[in-house]
Structures are given as structure tokens and as C-alpha cells.
Wavefront OBJ file of the C-alpha trace (Angstrom):
o trace
v -16.861 6.749 -10.221
v -14.652 3.846 -11.239
v -15.945 1.247 -13.656
v -13.071 -1.090 -12.808
v -13.163 -2.931 -9.508
v -10.352 -2.797 -7.029
v -8.949 -6.224 -6.134
v -6.673 -7.240 -3.291
v -4.393 -10.220 -2.711
v -3.062 -10.362 0.847
v 0.100 -12.298 1.698
v 0.983 -12.477 5.397
v 4.709 -13.275 5.452
v 5.007 -13.184 9.240
v 7.502 -10.329 9.456
v 5.390 -8.168 7.150
v 2.220 -8.129 5.071
v 2.265 -7.672 1.282
v -0.939 -6.609 -0.458
v -1.103 -6.726 -4.249
v -3.662 -4.222 -5.497
v -5.164 -4.109 -8.986
v -7.702 -1.787 -10.572
v -8.392 1.877 -9.932
v -8.135 3.744 -6.644
v -10.577 6.628 -6.875
v -13.713 8.105 -5.345
v -15.687 4.953 -6.111
v -13.210 2.476 -4.595
v -11.575 4.375 -1.716
v -14.060 3.143 0.912
v -13.330 -0.472 -0.025
v -9.579 0.270 0.011
v -9.845 1.641 3.531
v -12.038 -1.185 4.838
v -9.590 -3.842 3.589
v -6.315 -2.127 4.500
v -6.980 -0.284 7.758
v -7.131 -3.483 9.853
v -3.814 -4.584 8.319
v -2.279 -1.169 9.037
v -3.164 -1.539 12.719
v -1.035 -4.704 13.005
v 2.198 -2.920 13.948
v 4.156 -4.640 11.169
v 5.540 -3.350 7.890
v 2.815 -3.142 5.237
v 3.917 -3.296 1.597
v 1.485 -2.380 -1.156
v 2.438 -3.953 -4.481
v 0.900 -1.465 -6.903
v 2.032 -2.989 -10.206
v -1.625 -3.680 -11.040
v -2.934 -0.264 -10.007
v -3.935 1.471 -13.243
v -5.224 4.776 -11.840
v -5.160 6.817 -8.627
v -6.978 10.129 -8.201
v -6.739 12.693 -5.379
v -9.163 10.670 -3.245
v -6.867 7.671 -3.607
v -3.813 9.743 -2.717
v -5.611 10.924 0.414
v -6.388 7.308 1.319
v -2.700 6.416 0.946
v -1.725 9.268 3.283
v -4.307 8.180 5.876
v -3.061 4.588 5.618
v 0.531 5.797 6.072
v -0.417 7.694 9.247
v -2.350 4.747 10.673
v 0.521 2.351 9.957
v 3.060 4.673 11.588
v 0.822 5.201 14.652
v 0.631 1.418 15.052
v 4.423 1.020 14.963
v 4.637 -0.257 11.393
v 5.792 1.211 8.122
v 3.918 1.592 4.848
v 5.847 1.040 1.620
v 4.564 1.362 -1.940
v 6.278 -0.970 -4.399
v 6.327 -1.423 -8.185
v 4.395 1.734 -9.031
v 3.469 2.349 -12.651
v 5.276 5.411 -14.058
v 2.100 7.505 -14.255
v 1.200 6.885 -10.611
v 4.779 7.396 -9.409
v 4.868 10.666 -11.348
v 1.645 11.830 -9.680
v 3.025 10.997 -6.235
v 6.221 12.910 -6.977
v 4.380 15.853 -8.524
v 2.303 16.202 -5.351
v 5.488 15.847 -3.243
v 4.044 12.820 -1.447
v 7.258 10.904 -2.158
v 8.670 12.848 0.803
v 6.107 11.178 3.053
v 5.459 7.814 1.418
v 8.187 5.172 1.148
v 8.541 4.145 -2.529
v 10.287 0.926 -3.573
v 11.167 -0.345 -7.055
v 10.343 -3.954 -6.037
v 8.602 -5.844 -3.256
v 11.269 -6.647 -0.645
v 12.343 -10.275 -0.376
v 10.895 -12.248 2.501
v 13.722 -12.367 5.030
v 11.670 -13.547 7.975
v 12.960 -17.126 7.816
v 12.318 -19.646 10.545
v 12.260 -18.546 14.149
v 15.332 -19.915 15.936
v 15.297 -20.056 19.706
v 18.250 -20.724 21.998
l 1 2 3 4 5 6 7 8 9 10 11 12 13 14 15 16 17 18 19 20 21 22 23 24 25 26 27 28 29 30 31 32 33 34 35 36 37 38 39 40 41 42 43 44 45 46 47 48 49 50 51 52 53 54 55 56 57 58 59 60 61 62 63 64 65 66 67 68 69 70 71 72 73 74 75 76 77 78 79 80 81 82 83 84 85 86 87 88 89 90 91 92 93 94 95 96 97 98 99 100 101 102 103 104 105 106 107 108 109 110 111 112 113 114 115 116 117 118
């Protein structure tokens, strides 16, 4: 069980939602991860997880990421994982999950801009 808490910072940018996650994603924090992120995944918009602060992810955490990916896709959105630490990116690639999960080197810029109507 994780001794480090998992923290979330949610930024709704209109066109997408960016969630910065810090701590450890493991057996002890997966339930909290799911309770915070599943409602966001059901929004039908792109969901970007900024994982620069994620220090550890075990197999339970990887499973939670896959479930979140499926839920986001079913809702018409897309899940992206950005700014992964080398150790976590290596684990995702070793398990071949990079073929399923969309990995980004950086959080995409906010291109939503103002809504212009004719």
C-alpha cells in the first residue's frame, strides 16, 4: 500500500480537461484515482493526464489507466498521457500499453480560444 498520497489538480480548458497527478498510483490509491477521473472521462472531451509528478505506477495503476482509456473512448473522448517520467514510460512500453495509450512529451497547448459565432 502506498505511503504517499495521490493528488489531483483539474484544469477544465473548455475544449479539453487537463489533470495533473502527483504521488503514487498503486493498489492503495487506485480507488481514489478512479473516483476522481471516471466522471471526467465520461464528459466526451479529450482528457489529458499530466504525469510529471507521478513517481510510481504498479500493475494495478496500469489497469486503472486502461479502464480510464476505455471509458474515455466509449464516451467519445480521447485519453492522453503527457510528461511521463522515464521509469513510468519504460514500464508502459515494456508492457506494450503504448500501443493502446496515447503518450505525449508535453501537455498540448490550449487552442480552444474564444467561441466566434457568425
